[in-house]
N, C-alpha and C positions, 0 to 999 in steps of 0.2 A: 504494500500500500504506500509506504514512504517513497518508493521509487516512482510510483505514479504521481504523487504529489510534487516531487522534485522535477519530474520530467514534463509535466503539463505546462508550467510557465515557460520552460525552455522551448518546448515545441511551439507554444503560442508565439513566443518572441521571434522565432525563426519564420513562422508562417506570416506574421505581420510584416516583418522586414521584407520577405519575399513578395508579399502582395503590394508593397510600396505604400503602406498606410502610414501617414504622418499625422501629427497632431495639428491638423489644419482646421479651419473654421467650417469648410464645406466637406462633409463626408464623401468619400469615394464609394458610391453605392455598389459598384461591381466588386471592388476589393472586399467590402464588408460582407456582401452576400457570400463570397467565397470563404471568408473567415468563418461565418456562421456555419456553413455547410461542412467545412473541413475541421475547424478547430472545436466549435461547439459540438459538432457531430462526433468528434472523437470520444466524447463522454456521454453525450445525449443520444447517440445512435446516428448513423449517417442519414436516416430519414427523420431524425429529431423526435422519434417516437419513444425514446428512453433507452437507457443502457446503464452505464455506471450512474449517470445522472437521470433525473426524471424527464418525462415527456415535456417538450417545450414547444409543441405545436399550438396554434391559436386557441383551440378549444380548451386545452389544458391550462393555458395562462390567462384566460379571459377574466378570472376573478381577481387578478392582481392589477393594481394601478400602475401606470407607466413609471412613476417615480420610484416605486419599490423595485420594479424590475431593473431599472437603470442602476440603482444602488447595488443590487445583487451583482450585476455585470461588473461594475466598477470596483467594488470592494470585496467581492466574493462572499462566501459564507464561512466564517471561522468554525473550525472543527469538522469541516466537510472537505471533500476533494474540490469544491468549487473555488478556483483561484481568483484573486483580484486582477482585473484587467486594467485598472487605473494607470499603471505605468506604461501601458501600451495603447490605450484608447483615450480619446478626449470625451468630454461629456456629450458633445454633439454626435460623436460616433456611437456612443452607447445609446443615445436617444434614437438614432437611426435604427440600430439593431432591435430595440424594443418595438418600434413601429413595425419593423419587418416581421418580427416574431408574432406580434398581435394581429397583423392584417395580411402578411405576405403569404405567398404560395410556398409552403414548406413541405408539401406532400411529396 
C-alpha cells in the first residue's frame, strides 16, 4: 500500500508534465481530460466506475457540491490513497475537472 501511495504522486507528476499542464489561468481542456482518464482512472478505474478509489462518474458524484469536490482534488483525503493534486493543478484546473466529472461524458 505504501508503494502505491508513494508512486501515485510521482506518476501524476510525470503525467502532468507530459501533458504540458501548467498553472495557467485558462485550463487546457484536452490535457485535463487526458489527466482524468489516465491518472484519475489509474485508481478510479479506466472507465471511472471505481477501482482502488470509488466511482467518480456523474451519477455517483451528483450529491456533492462542486467546492467539496475541488477541495478533494486539490488537497486529497488524508488517511486514504487519494493524493493532493494542489502542487500540480491550479484551482481553475480543479474546477474544470469537477465540471467535467459532474457533467462530462465519462462513460
